[in-house]
C-alpha positions in Angstrom: -1.5 19.8 -1.5 -1.7 16.1 -2.0 -2.0 13.3 0.5 0.9 10.8 0.5 1.5 7.6 2.4 5.2 7.3 3.3 7.0 4.2 4.6 10.4 4.6 6.2 12.4 1.5 6.9 15.5 2.0 9.1 18.1 -0.7 9.3 20.9 -0.5 11.8 24.0 -2.7 11.6 25.7 -3.7 14.8 28.8 -5.9 15.0 30.8 -7.1 18.0 33.0 -10.0 19.0 32.0 -12.0 22.1 32.5 -15.3 23.8 29.4 -17.5 24.3 28.4 -21.1 25.0 26.1 -21.3 21.9 24.9 -19.5 18.9 21.6 -18.6 20.7 23.6 -17.3 23.7 25.7 -15.1 21.4 22.6 -13.7 19.6 20.9 -12.9 22.9 24.0 -11.2 24.3 24.3 -9.2 21.1 20.7 -8.1 21.3 21.3 -6.9 24.9 24.5 -5.0 23.9 22.9 -3.5 20.8 20.7 -1.3 23.0 23.9 0.4 24.3 26.0 0.5 21.1 26.2 3.1 18.4 25.4 1.4 15.0 28.2 0.7 12.5 25.8 1.9 9.8 22.3 3.2 9.4 20.3 2.6 6.1 17.2 4.6 5.4 14.9 3.3 2.7 11.8 5.5 2.0 8.9 4.9 -0.3 6.1 7.4 -0.8 2.8 6.7 -2.4 0.6 9.6 -3.7 -3.2 9.4 -3.2 -4.5 9.1 -6.8 -7.8 8.7 -8.5 -7.7 5.4 -10.4 -8.7 5.4 -14.0 -9.5 1.7 -13.9 -11.6 1.2 -10.7 -12.7 4.9 -10.2 -11.7 4.9 -6.6 -8.8 6.8 -4.9 -5.9 4.8 -3.4 -2.2 5.1 -2.7 0.3 4.1 -5.3 0.2 4.0 -9.0 -3.2 3.9 -10.7 -4.1 0.3 -11.1 -4.2 -1.3 -14.6 -5.5 -4.5 -13.2 -8.5 -5.2 -10.9 -8.5 -3.1 -7.7 -7.5 -6.2 -5.6 -4.0 -6.1 -7.0 -3.3 -2.4 -6.2 0.1 -1.7 -4.6 -0.5 -0.4 -1.2 1.9 0.5 1.7 2.3 -2.3 4.3 0.3 -0.5 7.0 -2.6 0.0 4.6 -2.5 -3.7 3.4 -2.6 -4.7 7.1 -5.9 -3.0 7.5 -7.6 -4.8 4.5 
């Protein structure tokens, strides 16, 4: 078994017609309604990163082995946030 870091981005699309006094009012009303609507579409975008031993820096990290200095290693967003 190998350790993987997986990011799953879920995007929902909601559309509706409504009367409002301003653009801001329309957006706020749509946000309120979206909690009660079924989405028009749902898009799943998944990316997985395998824990690998790096040939360049000698350490283990998620993503492809780095060919550049370790500071430029591609990492999942949650891992980058911890750096």
